[in-house]
C-alpha positions as a Markdown table, in Angstrom:
| # | Residue | x | y | z |
|---|---|---|---|---|
| 1 | Met | 44.3 | -30.3 | -63.9 |
| 2 | Ala | 46.1 | -28.5 | -61.1 |
| 3 | Thr | 42.6 | -27.1 | -60.3 |
| 4 | Lys | 40.6 | -30.3 | -59.9 |
| 5 | Gly | 42.8 | -31.4 | -56.8 |
| 6 | Ser | 42.3 | -27.8 | -55.2 |
| 7 | Asn | 38.8 | -28.0 | -55.9 |
| 8 | Lys | 37.6 | -31.6 | -54.4 |
| 9 | Ser | 39.5 | -29.9 | -51.1 |
| 10 | Ala | 38.0 | -27.2 | -50.9 |
| 11 | Gln | 34.6 | -28.8 | -51.5 |
| 12 | Gly | 34.5 | -29.7 | -47.4 |
| 13 | Ser | 33.3 | -32.6 | -46.8 |
| 14 | Pro | 30.0 | -34.2 | -48.0 |
| 15 | Asp | 28.5 | -35.0 | -44.6 |
| 16 | Leu | 28.4 | -31.5 | -43.2 |
| 17 | Arg | 25.1 | -31.3 | -41.3 |
| 18 | Trp | 24.2 | -28.0 | -40.7 |
| 19 | Ser | 20.2 | -28.6 | -39.7 |
| 20 | Asp | 21.4 | -29.9 | -36.9 |
| 21 | Arg | 23.9 | -27.3 | -35.3 |
| 22 | Val | 21.0 | -24.8 | -36.3 |
| 23 | Arg | 17.7 | -27.1 | -34.3 |
| 24 | Gly | 20.4 | -27.7 | -31.8 |
| 25 | Ala | 20.8 | -23.6 | -31.3 |
| 26 | Val | 17.1 | -22.5 | -31.7 |
| 27 | Gly | 16.1 | -25.0 | -29.1 |
| 28 | Gly | 15.9 | -28.6 | -27.7 |
| 29 | Gly | 13.9 | -29.7 | -30.9 |
| 30 | Ser | 10.6 | -31.0 | -28.6 |
| 31 | Asn | 7.5 | -30.5 | -29.7 |
| 32 | Val | 5.1 | -27.7 | -27.9 |
| 33 | Ala | 2.2 | -29.0 | -28.9 |
| 34 | Asp | 2.9 | -32.9 | -27.1 |
| 35 | Asn | 3.5 | -31.1 | -23.8 |
| 36 | Lys | 0.8 | -31.9 | -21.6 |
| 37 | Lys | 2.5 | -29.8 | -18.8 |
| 38 | Arg | 1.1 | -26.8 | -20.4 |
| 39 | Asp | -2.1 | -27.2 | -20.7 |
| 40 | Ser | -3.0 | -26.7 | -17.3 |
| 41 | Glu | -1.3 | -23.3 | -17.0 |
| 42 | Asp | -1.8 | -22.1 | -20.5 |
| 43 | Val | -3.3 | -18.1 | -19.0 |
| 44 | Pro | -0.8 | -15.8 | -17.7 |
| 45 | Trp | -2.0 | -13.7 | -14.6 |
| 46 | Ala | -0.7 | -10.8 | -16.6 |
| 47 | Leu | -3.5 | -11.0 | -19.2 |
| 48 | Ile | -6.2 | -11.7 | -16.9 |
| 49 | Val | -5.5 | -8.7 | -14.7 |
| 50 | Thr | -4.9 | -6.6 | -18.3 |
| 51 | Val | -8.5 | -7.4 | -19.6 |
| 52 | Leu | -9.8 | -7.0 | -16.5 |
| 53 | Ala | -8.3 | -4.0 | -16.3 |
| 54 | Ile | -9.3 | -2.8 | -19.9 |
| 55 | Leu | -13.4 | -3.9 | -18.8 |
| 56 | Leu | -13.0 | -1.7 | -15.9 |
| 57 | Met | -11.9 | 0.9 | -17.8 |
| 58 | Phe | -14.9 | 1.0 | -21.3 |
| 59 | Phe | -17.4 | -0.2 | -19.0 |
| 60 | Ile | -17.2 | 2.0 | -16.0 |
| 61 | Ile | -14.9 | 4.8 | -15.9 |
| 62 | Met | -15.6 | 5.7 | -19.4 |
| 63 | Pro | -19.6 | 6.2 | -18.7 |
| 64 | Val | -18.8 | 8.2 | -15.1 |
| 65 | Leu | -16.4 | 10.6 | -17.5 |
| 66 | Ala | -19.2 | 11.5 | -19.9 |
| 67 | Val | -21.8 | 12.4 | -17.7 |
| 68 | Met | -19.3 | 14.1 | -15.6 |
| 69 | Tyr | -18.0 | 16.0 | -19.1 |
| 70 | His | -22.1 | 16.3 | -20.0 |
| 71 | Asp | -23.1 | 18.2 | -16.0 |
| 72 | Met | -19.8 | 20.0 | -16.8 |
| 73 | Phe | -21.0 | 21.0 | -20.0 |
| 74 | Tyr | -24.3 | 22.3 | -18.4 |
| 75 | Ala | -23.1 | 23.9 | -15.8 |
| 76 | Thr | -20.9 | 26.6 | -17.5 |
| 77 | Arg | -23.8 | 27.2 | -20.2 |
| 78 | Ala | -26.0 | 28.4 | -17.0 |
| 79 | Ala | -23.2 | 30.2 | -15.5 |
| 80 | Val | -22.2 | 32.0 | -19.2 |
| 81 | His | -26.1 | 33.1 | -19.2 |
| 82 | Glu | -26.3 | 34.3 | -15.2 |
| 83 | Val | -22.8 | 36.6 | -16.2 |
| 84 | Lys | -24.8 | 37.8 | -18.9 |
| 85 | Lys | -28.0 | 38.6 | -17.1 |
| 86 | Met | -25.6 | 40.1 | -14.7 |
| 87 | Lys | -23.9 | 42.4 | -16.5 |
| 88 | Glu | -27.2 | 43.5 | -18.3 |
| 89 | Leu | -28.3 | 44.4 | -15.0 |
| 90 | Arg | -25.3 | 46.7 | -14.6 |
| 91 | Arg | -25.9 | 48.0 | -17.8 |
| 92 | Gln | -29.1 | 49.3 | -16.6 |
| 93 | Ile | -28.3 | 50.4 | -13.1 |
| 94 | Leu | -25.6 | 52.5 | -15.0 |
| 95 | Gln | -27.9 | 54.2 | -17.6 |
| 96 | Glu | -30.6 | 54.6 | -14.3 |
| 97 | Arg | -27.8 | 56.9 | -12.4 |
| 98 | Val | -26.8 | 58.8 | -15.8 |
| 99 | Gln | -30.7 | 60.0 | -16.2 |
| 100 | Asn | -31.4 | 60.6 | -12.8 |
| 101 | Pro | -27.9 | 61.9 | -11.6 |
| 102 | Ser | -29.1 | 63.4 | -8.0 |
| 103 | Gly | -29.0 | 59.6 | -7.0 |
| 104 | Ala | -32.5 | 60.0 | -5.0 |
| 105 | Ile | -34.2 | 56.0 | -5.8 |
| 106 | Asp | -37.6 | 56.3 | -7.6 |
| 107 | Val | -40.2 | 54.7 | -5.6 |
| 108 | Asp | -42.7 | 54.9 | -9.0 |
| 109 | Arg | -40.7 | 52.6 | -11.9 |
| 110 | Glu | -41.3 | 48.9 | -12.2 |
| 111 | Pro | -38.5 | 46.8 | -10.3 |
| 112 | Thr | -36.0 | 45.6 | -13.0 |
| 113 | Glu | -35.8 | 41.9 | -11.5 |
| 114 | Ala | -39.3 | 40.1 | -9.5 |
| 115 | Ala | -39.9 | 41.1 | -6.3 |
| 116 | Asn | -38.5 | 38.3 | -4.1 |
| 117 | Pro | -41.9 | 36.4 | -3.0 |
| 118 | Arg | -40.7 | 35.7 | 0.7 |
| 119 | Gln | -41.1 | 39.4 | 2.0 |
Protein backbone atom coordinates (compact mmCIF):
# COMPACT_ATOMS: atom_id res chain seq x y z
CA MET A 1 0.00 0.00 0.00
CA ALA A 2 2.96 2.24 0.38
CA THR A 3 3.54 1.98 -3.33
CA LYS A 4 0.23 3.72 -4.14
CA GLY A 5 1.36 6.90 -2.47
CA SER A 6 4.63 6.98 -4.40
CA ASN A 7 2.82 6.46 -7.72
CA LYS A 8 0.63 9.53 -7.22
CA SER A 9 3.59 11.81 -6.68
CA ALA A 10 5.46 10.33 -9.68
CA GLN A 11 2.60 11.04 -12.08
CA GLY A 12 3.05 14.80 -11.86
CA SER A 13 0.40 17.43 -12.22
CA PRO A 14 -2.60 16.47 -14.35
CA ASP A 15 -2.68 19.98 -15.89
CA LEU A 16 0.48 19.49 -18.00
CA ARG A 17 0.17 21.25 -21.39
CA TRP A 18 3.26 20.13 -23.29
CA SER A 19 1.73 20.99 -26.68
CA ASP A 20 1.70 24.71 -25.80
CA ARG A 21 5.42 24.56 -25.06
CA VAL A 22 6.21 22.89 -28.41
CA ARG A 23 4.14 25.40 -30.40
CA GLY A 24 5.80 28.27 -28.65
CA ALA A 25 9.26 26.90 -29.50
CA VAL A 26 8.42 26.17 -33.14
CA GLY A 27 6.80 29.48 -33.99
CA GLY A 28 4.32 32.04 -32.89
CA GLY A 29 1.52 29.80 -34.03
CA SER A 30 0.29 32.40 -36.51
CA ASN A 31 -1.48 31.20 -39.61
CA VAL A 32 0.76 31.84 -42.61
CA ALA A 33 -2.10 31.48 -45.11
CA ASP A 34 -3.87 34.52 -43.60
CA ASN A 35 -0.77 36.68 -43.82
CA LYS A 36 -1.73 39.32 -46.45
CA LYS A 37 1.70 40.98 -46.36
CA ARG A 38 3.41 38.07 -48.17
CA ASP A 39 1.16 38.24 -51.26
CA SER A 40 3.07 41.10 -52.90
CA GLU A 41 6.52 39.63 -52.10
CA ASP A 42 5.85 36.04 -53.08
CA VAL A 43 8.47 35.48 -55.85
CA PRO A 44 12.09 35.92 -54.74
CA TRP A 45 14.55 37.50 -57.19
CA ALA A 46 16.94 34.54 -56.94
CA LEU A 47 14.28 32.25 -58.40
CA ILE A 48 13.72 34.56 -61.35
CA VAL A 49 17.45 34.83 -62.03
CA THR A 50 17.85 31.06 -61.81
CA VAL A 51 14.98 30.39 -64.22
CA LEU A 52 16.38 32.95 -66.68
CA ALA A 53 19.84 31.37 -66.48
CA ILE A 54 18.41 27.92 -67.20
CA LEU A 55 16.39 29.22 -70.15
CA LEU A 56 19.45 31.04 -71.48
CA MET A 57 21.50 27.87 -71.26
CA PHE A 58 19.01 25.59 -73.01
CA PHE A 59 17.79 27.91 -75.74
CA ILE A 60 20.93 29.87 -76.63
CA ILE A 61 24.11 28.25 -75.35
CA MET A 62 23.24 24.62 -76.13
CA PRO A 63 22.45 25.22 -79.84
CA VAL A 64 25.61 27.30 -80.22
CA LEU A 65 27.67 24.49 -78.72
CA ALA A 66 25.94 21.95 -80.98
CA VAL A 67 26.78 23.96 -84.10
CA MET A 68 30.37 24.40 -82.91
CA TYR A 69 30.85 20.67 -82.31
CA HIS A 70 29.23 19.90 -85.68
CA ASP A 71 31.69 22.20 -87.46
CA MET A 72 34.63 20.74 -85.55
CA PHE A 73 33.59 17.22 -86.54
CA TYR A 74 33.49 18.00 -90.27
CA ALA A 75 36.69 20.05 -90.12
CA THR A 76 38.47 17.13 -88.46
CA ARG A 77 37.16 14.72 -91.11
CA ALA A 78 38.38 17.03 -93.88
CA ALA A 79 41.80 17.38 -92.24
CA VAL A 80 42.17 13.60 -91.90
CA HIS A 81 41.21 13.19 -95.57
CA GLU A 82 43.83 15.76 -96.63
CA VAL A 83 46.52 14.07 -94.51
CA LYS A 84 45.73 10.72 -96.17
CA LYS A 85 46.03 12.32 -99.61
CA MET A 86 49.36 13.89 -98.64
CA LYS A 87 50.72 10.55 -97.39
CA GLU A 88 49.66 8.87 -100.63
CA LEU A 89 51.36 11.60 -102.68
CA ARG A 90 54.56 11.23 -100.64
CA ARG A 91 54.48 7.49 -101.19
CA GLN A 92 54.10 7.99 -104.93
CA ILE A 93 56.98 10.48 -105.03
CA LEU A 94 59.25 8.11 -103.09
CA GLN A 95 58.31 5.24 -105.44
CA GLU A 96 59.19 7.39 -108.45
CA ARG A 97 62.53 8.29 -106.93
CA VAL A 98 63.31 4.64 -106.31
CA GLN A 99 62.37 3.75 -109.90
CA ASN A 100 64.31 6.73 -111.35
CA PRO A 101 67.45 7.09 -109.18
CA SER A 102 69.09 9.70 -111.42
CA GLY A 103 66.67 12.38 -110.16
CA ALA A 104 65.86 13.53 -113.69
CA ILE A 105 62.34 14.70 -114.26
CA ASP A 106 60.39 12.65 -116.75
CA VAL A 107 58.46 15.13 -118.86
CA ASP A 108 56.43 12.52 -120.72
CA ARG A 109 54.77 11.02 -117.66
CA GLU A 110 51.26 11.96 -116.62
CA PRO A 111 50.99 14.27 -113.60
CA THR A 112 49.74 12.76 -110.34
CA GLU A 113 47.78 15.86 -109.39
CA ALA A 114 45.52 18.03 -111.55
CA ALA A 115 47.31 20.90 -113.25
CA ASN A 116 46.89 24.36 -111.84
CA PRO A 117 44.21 26.06 -114.03
CA ARG A 118 45.70 29.55 -113.50
CA GLN A 119 48.92 28.77 -115.41
